[in-house]
C-alpha positions in Angstrom: 52.5 103.9 58.3 55.5 102.1 59.8 55.4 101.5 63.5 57.8 103.4 65.7 59.5 102.1 68.9 61.1 104.7 71.2 63.4 103.5 73.9 64.7 105.0 77.1 68.4 104.7 77.4 69.7 104.5 81.0 68.2 101.7 83.0 66.4 100.3 79.9 68.8 99.7 77.1 71.8 100.2 79.4 72.4 98.8 82.9 73.4 101.0 85.8 75.6 98.2 87.1 78.8 100.0 86.2 77.8 102.9 88.4 76.8 100.6 91.2 80.1 98.7 91.0 82.1 102.0 91.1 80.1 103.2 94.2 80.7 99.9 95.9 84.5 100.0 95.2 84.5 103.5 96.7 82.8 102.2 99.8 79.2 103.4 99.1 77.3 100.1 99.2 73.6 99.7 98.8 73.0 103.4 97.9 72.8 103.4 94.1 69.0 103.0 93.8 68.3 105.7 96.4 70.7 108.1 94.8 69.3 107.5 91.3 65.8 108.3 92.5 67.3 111.5 94.0 68.6 112.4 90.5 65.2 111.9 88.9 63.4 113.9 91.7 65.8 116.8 91.2 65.3 116.8 87.4 61.5 116.6 87.7 61.4 119.4 90.4 63.3 121.7 88.1 60.9 121.0 85.2 57.9 121.6 87.5 59.5 124.9 88.5 59.8 125.7 84.8 63.6 125.5 84.9 65.9 123.1 83.2 69.0 121.4 84.5 71.1 119.3 82.1 71.3 115.7 83.3 75.0 115.6 83.9 74.8 118.7 86.1 72.0 117.1 88.1 74.0 113.9 88.5 77.1 115.8 89.8 75.2 118.0 92.2 72.9 115.3 93.5 75.7 112.8 94.0 77.9 115.3 95.8 75.1 116.3 98.2 74.0 112.7 98.7 77.5 111.5 99.6 78.0 114.3 102.0 74.7 113.5 103.8 75.9 109.8 104.1 79.3 110.9 105.4 81.1 109.4 102.3 83.1 112.5 101.2 86.0 110.3 100.2 84.1 108.8 97.3 85.3 110.2 94.0 82.5 112.1 92.3 84.4 112.4 89.0 85.1 108.7 89.1 81.4 107.8 89.4 80.6 110.3 86.6 83.1 108.4 84.4 81.2 105.2 85.1 78.2 106.7 83.3 80.2 106.6 80.2 81.0 102.9 80.7 77.5 101.6 81.0 76.9 98.1 79.5 73.9 97.0 77.4 71.2 95.1 79.2 70.8 91.4 78.3 68.9 90.9 75.1 69.3 94.4 73.7 70.8 93.3 70.4 68.3 90.6 69.7 65.4 92.9 70.6 66.5 95.7 68.3 67.5 93.3 65.5 64.1 91.7 65.4 62.3 95.1 65.4 64.5 96.5 62.7 64.2 93.4 60.6 60.4 93.7 60.7 60.4 97.3 59.6 59.9 99.1 62.9 61.5 102.5 63.1 63.7 102.8 66.2 64.6 105.9 68.2 66.0 106.9 71.6 64.6 109.5 74.0 66.8 110.2 77.0 67.3 112.6 79.8 71.1 112.2 79.2 72.9 114.4 76.9 72.9 113.5 73.2 76.7 113.4 73.1 76.7 110.8 76.0 73.9 108.8 74.5 75.4 108.5 71.0 78.8 107.6 72.5 77.2 104.8 74.5 75.4 103.5 71.5 78.4 103.6 69.3 80.7 102.0 71.8 78.2 99.1 72.2 77.7 98.6 68.5 74.0 99.6 68.7 74.0 103.0 67.0 73.2 101.8 63.6 69.8 100.4 64.7 68.5 103.9 65.6 67.1 106.4 63.2 67.2 109.2 65.8 68.5 109.9 69.2 66.8 112.8 71.1 68.0 114.3 74.3 65.6 116.3 76.5 68.3 119.0 76.4 66.7 119.8 73.0 63.3 120.4 74.7 64.7 121.8 78.0 62.2 119.7 80.0 63.0 116.3 81.4 60.9 113.2 81.0 58.1 112.5 81.9 56.9 116.0 80.7 54.5 115.3 77.8 56.3 117.8 75.6 59.4 115.5 75.4 57.4 112.7 73.8 55.5 115.1 71.5 58.9 116.6 70.5 60.3 113.3 69.3 57.1 112.3 67.5 57.2 115.6 65.6 60.9 115.0 64.7 60.0 111.5 63.5 56.9 112.7 61.8 55.0 109.9 63.6 51.6 109.7 65.1 51.1 108.6 68.7 48.8 105.7 67.7 51.6 104.3 65.6 54.3 104.7 68.3 55.4 102.7 71.4 57.5 103.9 74.3 59.6 101.2 76.0 61.1 101.9 79.4 61.9 100.4 82.7 60.9 103.5 84.6 57.2 103.7 85.6 57.3 107.5 85.4 58.6 107.4 81.9 55.8 105.0 80.8 53.2 107.2 82.6 54.4 110.3 80.8 54.4 108.6 77.4 50.8 107.3 78.0 49.6 110.9 78.8 51.1 111.9 75.5 49.0 109.3 73.7 51.7 106.7 72.9 51.3 103.0 73.3 53.6 101.8 76.2 55.6 98.8 77.1 56.9 98.7 80.7 60.0 96.6 81.3 59.5 95.6 84.9 63.1 94.7 85.8 63.2 96.4 89.2 59.7 97.4 90.5 57.2 94.7 91.3 54.0 96.7 91.2 52.8 99.4 88.8 53.2 102.6 90.9 50.6 104.9 89.2 46.9 104.1 89.7 44.4 104.9 86.9 46.6 104.6 83.8 48.3 101.2 83.6 51.0 100.4 81.0 49.8 99.0 77.7 51.9 95.9 78.2 54.3 94.7 80.9 57.3 92.5 80.1 60.2 91.2 82.2 62.9 91.0 79.5 63.8 93.1 76.4 63.4 90.0 74.2 59.6 90.1 74.9 59.2 93.7 73.5 59.1 92.8 69.8 56.2 90.5 70.2 54.2 93.2 71.9 54.9 95.8 69.3 54.5 93.5 66.3 51.3 91.9 67.4 
């Protein structure tokens, strides 16, 4: 059976630099990492409470609250939201996907973002044709890293966990995929230590260009 590589979108295939730059232009310097973690925490809390909040709503609510706490009410929330539609591909994305595709690996995206936003980003960057499938957690109504999100995309792909890899820069995403039985590749482009004891990633890389060698080996 053909191997399957499932990629996270925001922070893995696409850089958050456009959002950081917008926040800095608006006077909110050095806050992007903290704020993004707040977004993830809110999404996960809703899932744990057996509720689901679409990612865009979480971004807007969390950003508004975070900026008010910081006393930065002059920052344009709609402007920052627009920056999410302008994310740029990370270095090495095209070469990574081209090599995997050339060697017969099936490619898919699993994202907490909406499918509309994800597809628009992929099309704008010229990457859409690499992917057989784009799945948003909106379809599952649970955000990653809930195990059901990974099982859902495997079912849609008609793929087995032992033939499938999850590639992401977020440790929590890798952790969730591992609990669902997938092989994992952690792109360590921000953290410096694995944050979850007891279940390490299958492989750790520092660039996207290293991922094909892991999956194809």
